[in-house]
N, C-alpha and C positions, 0 to 999 in steps of 0.2 A: 567398686562395691570386691570383697571379701565373694569367690561367684564360694566355697565351698559353705559355710557362712551361706546364703542366697537359699542351696540347693535342700540347706538339712532345715532349714525355715519352710520352706516348699513341703515335702516332708513330712515335720507335723502338722501343719495346719491339715492336707489331704487323709494325713493320720486321725484325726483330732473329727475332721469328720467326714471318716472310715466311722469311728467309733459313735459316734452321734445315730449316726444311722441304722447301725444296727444296735443299739439300747432304742429304735422309737420306732425297728420292726418289732426290737422283742416286748415292747410292752403292746403293740399291738395284736399280735399275735394271744397274747398274756386275755387279753382285753379283748378281743374274739371268746381263746375254749372257755373265759368265764363267763360270758351270756349268755356262750350254749347248751351248752353246762343248766342253766338256770331256767333258758328262757322251755329249752327241751323234759332236759330232765325231772323238775320239776320235786327235788325233795320235797317231805314233805316241813323238814327244819325249815322252809322257806320263809314258808309258812306262818304268821305269827297264831292263827283260828288258837290255836290252845291255850295262850296265854290271854285271850281274848271273851271265851266262851266261857262257864265252868262247867258245865256236861258235853261232854265228849265222847263221840264214839265210831263205829267200821260199821262194813257192811262184805260180808263175805256169798259164795257161794267155790267146787268141786276148786274152782282155781284154785284158792291158796292150798289147798294142802290139807293140810295131815294141822289140826292146832293144840296150844295149849293151854286153854277157854284161861286158867290161872293165873298165868305170865301176861294175857292180853290186860284181869281183874292188876293186877298188878302194874302194870301199865298206864293205874285211873280211866282206863275203860267202863262210861255204866252204863255204853247199850251194844246191841247189833240185828246192824238187820240181814236174816241170813236173807237166800230165794230159796223159794221148794218150790215152787216150779217156770213150767213157762209152755209159750201155745197151750195144746187141746191133751198132751200128754206127756208131760213131756215130764221128769221129776228131778230135780238134786241127788247127786245117790248119796250128797257128801252130809243131805242135811235132817234127815232121821239124828243121826251124829249128832251133826248142833249141833240142834234145836236143844236136845236133850242135857250136856254139856257145860249149858251156855245160864243152862237154870239152876243143872251145880255149884258153877264157879258164880253164882249170888252177878252174876250178869244182868239184868230186862234184857229180854228179846224179842225182836219183830221176824217175819215170815212174809219177801217178796215173791211174788207174779211179772216175773216176763210178758207182755204184751205181746202176743203177731196180731195187729188188723186187718188180716186178709181172710182169721178166721172164727171164730163165727164163738162170738163170749158167752154165749151160754153151758156150752164146752168148755170153755178156757176157767166160765170160774168153778163147772160144779169140776175142774183137776182141781182146783186148787182148795178144794175146801174139802175133798175128800182124805187130802194128806195133810191138813193140818189140824189142827184142836188146840186152842188159844184156851190160858188162862189165867187166872187172876193176875194178875202181874206186868201183862205179856203185854206191849207196845201195842197198838193196830193192828193191823192185815196193813199188805201193803201193792200200789200197783205200782206198776215199772214199765212207763209205754215212753218210748221213744222211737220208734220205726214209725213210721209213715206209709212205705205199696201204695203210691197214687189213688190211693183211700179218697174219695170223697167226704170230703171236709166234715162236709154235719154227718151221714152218717155215720162217721169213726165218733168222732161224740160224741151222736147217742149213743152207740152202742159202750163210747166207754165207762159215760154214766149210768149204762144198767147195766156190765161188772158190774163196778161200784154200789148202786144199791140191795143189786137180791145179795152178794158177799155184806154190803153191809145189818140188811135185815136177816142174816144167819146169825155172826155174832153179836151183835145187835152194840158195834162202838162202829162212828165212822173213816173207813177205813183212811191213809192216808196215800198221799199221788204223786208219785216221783218222776222227775224229766230235766232235762238242760233247762238254764235258760230262757236260749235259743226255739225249742220246743215249741217252752211256755210266752217267747212272748208272741211266734207262728202261729201259730193252734186250736191257745187254751185261753187267749187272753178275752173273761170276766163268765166264764164257765162251772168256774168250779171254784171258785173264790174263798170258800161256803168249805172249803176241805184245808184239815193239815196238808202243808206245801212242801215237797225233798227237794231241792232243786237243789242241781249239780252246776258244778259254775267255780272249773280247775282257775282257779286264779289268785289274784290278793288283792282285791279288793269281793264287798261283796254281793250274790246276787241281786240283782233289776228286772225289778216282773212292768211292762210299761200300766198295767191296771190297780198300781197300786195293794195289789195283793201283800200277806206280807206269809212268808217262809219262817215253819217254824224250823226244818234241815238242812243245814248245809254239809252237803259232798263239796268239798275242799280242793283234798290232792286225791288221784289215782296209785299213786307211785311212797304211802307213810311203810315204814319200815319195824315192822314191832318185832323182838322177842317173842320168842311163840311161839312165828304167824313165819310158816317156808316159803311165802310168796310176795311180789309190789300188795298190800293194800289197799282199800278206799279208809281216805281217815271223812273222820263231816261232825259235827256242833254238830249243840241240840240250843234257838235263837230260844234264854231264856231263863231264869232262877233253876235249881235242882228242884225244888218245890212246883213247882210249878211244872217242868220233866214229870214229874210223878203221879198227877192231876192226873192227865195223857195217860193211863196204864192204869189194862183190861180196872173193875171192878172186883 
C-alpha cells in the first residue's frame, strides 16, 4: 500500500469526524439558546392567545411608565386593568392619569387593589373606595390576592370575603378576584366560584382550576411588548365573545 495515500485517507477521516463534531456542537448550542429564549423570556408572540380569543387587554401600574393609550387602542386592546391601591394607604402614582386617559381613548377600564394579608381588610377596602369612582362602561373592581404571609387560611378567606362584600355593596357590582393558578388551587378552592375569576398562568395552556371553576380573564404573559408602552406589559384575554364581555361592564 502507498503510505502516502493511507496518510491522506486517515487525515480525511479525522477531518470528517471533526467537522461532524463541530456541527453537532453548533446544533446543541443553538438548541440550548432557543430553549432558554422561549422558556425564560417568554416573548408575547410565543403564545397564540391573541388568535384564540376575540377580546384581549392589558394590566398596568406605575412600572409601565408613560402610556400612549391611543396606540394601545390601535393594537385592538379592548380593556385594561389599572392598579389603583395597595395595602392600607398606598396609591399608585400613575393611577389617576391612566384611569382618565384609558377612558378618553375608549379602552374599557378596571381598577384593582393589591391585597396585603397582614393588614386590616377594612382599612384596605376604604383605601380602594376612596380612590376609585366607577362609571358606566367600567369593569367591576378587582381584588389582587397573591400573598400569604403565613396567615391562618380560614381567617384569610374570611377577610378576603369581607373585602369583596363591602366593595360590592359600595359599587353595586360583584368584584373580580385575581390570583395565580397555583395560589387558587392551594388556598381558594371552592370558596369564590361565584365570582368572576382572573387567573394568571404564564403558559401556552389555559388555567386549570381544580374545583372546575370557570375563569373569565387569563393573564397569559408578563412580557408583552406593545407600542405606546415604555416597558414590558402583562397581556390578558377574556373567555368569551365581545358581546359577552360587554355584559359584565357596569350598567
